[in-house]
N, C-alpha and C positions, 0 to 999 in steps of 0.2 A: 559513426554514429553511435548513440548508446540506447540500451534498452534498460527501461525501469521496471522494478518489480515492486508492486504496490502490496506491502503486507499489511494484512487488517487483521483477524481473526485466526489466521494462519501462522502463527509464529514458531515455524520450524523450517530447517534445510532439508531434510530427509524426507524424502516421497512429496514434495511440494509441487504440483503440476504448473503452476507461473513460473517458478524458478526453473525447473527442467527446461520449459519451453523456451524462456529467455537465454538460457545457455547453449541450446541448440541453435540458436541463430547465428552464434560465433561472432557476436559483437561485444564489446565492454558491456557488463551488467553493472547496475547500482540499485540499492534497495533503498525505499522509503516506507516509514510509519507515521501515519497523522496522527497525534496525540490529540484526543478528541475528549479533554478532561470535563468539558461542559456537558458534553452528550452524557458523558458517565454520571454526572450528578444529576441530570435530568432524569436517569433511568434508575436514581438511586443507588447507584453502586457505592457500597462502602469504602472505608480505607484499605482494608484488606484485600478486596476484589482489586482495587486499583493497583495496590502494590503487587499483588499478584501478576498481573498483565505487564507492570513496569519491569519485574524482575524477569519475565520471559522474553520482553523486548531487549534487555541488555544482554540475557542469553543468545538470542538470536543474532544480536549485534557482534558477539563474540565467534560464534560459529560461522558467520558469513565472513568476517575478517580471517578466519583461518583458512578460507578460500580464496582471499585477495577481492573480496566483495565489501563494500562500504555500506552500512546501513545509515541512512539519515533520518532525523526524527525532526519533522515540522510539526507545527501546533497550528491545529485547525479545530477549534474548541467545540464545533456543532458540526452536524452534517452538512449544514448549508455553506459551512465554509470549507469544505473538501475540494469543490470545483476549483476555486481561485488559487487556494494553497497547491494543490498538484499542478496547476497549470503554470504556475510561477516556477515552481520547482523543475518541471520538464523543460521550460524554456531555459532557465539558468544553466541546464546541464546540456543542453542541445539534443535532447532524446527526441527519438521520430515514434518510438510505441512504448506504452504502459502496458504491462501484464499483471493481472492480477486473479485469485480464484473468487469464485462467485460468494456472496453472501447471499441469503435468500429472504431475508425480511423485508417487510414492504419498503420501510424507510429507507433501508440500504439499497434495495432495487431502484428507487426513486433518486437516491445520491449517485448511483453509478449511471445512470441515465444524463443527469447533468454534468456529470464529470465527462462523459463520452462526448456530449455536444460541446462544451467548453473546449477540450482537448481538440477537436475536429475542427474548430474555429482556427487553430494554429497549425493545421494539417499533421496531428498526432492522432495515433490510433490507438483506442483503449480494447484490449484483448481480454475477455472474462473468459477464465476457464471453470469447468466444472470439477471440483477436486475432491471433497469430502463427503461426496452423497453416498 
């Protein structure tokens, strides 16, 4: 089985609770980042902020690759697209668990609840860890 680490606003390898927890399980680990460009525009993210995030995603991909972990980038333009995109990704990779660090915004919490329900329908568990509080 495979463990999936869902990277969101925690684009780092060092001291990352979700990544460390996934590695401790002892199964293969892959990462995923959901590119939410539609959501970014809704929140009026300018080109510089979008470029800043994209550069950090690419740096994360390089850092993970150095550790033998692939980072996949999937397109989920809006928060509402996350449950379907993540479920499809997890099923494609035959994963049984997704680990992510908590995000505390209202919209993000609602997204995570929808993701958990969608994954549970496929017997996949979402584990959200408290990391940067």
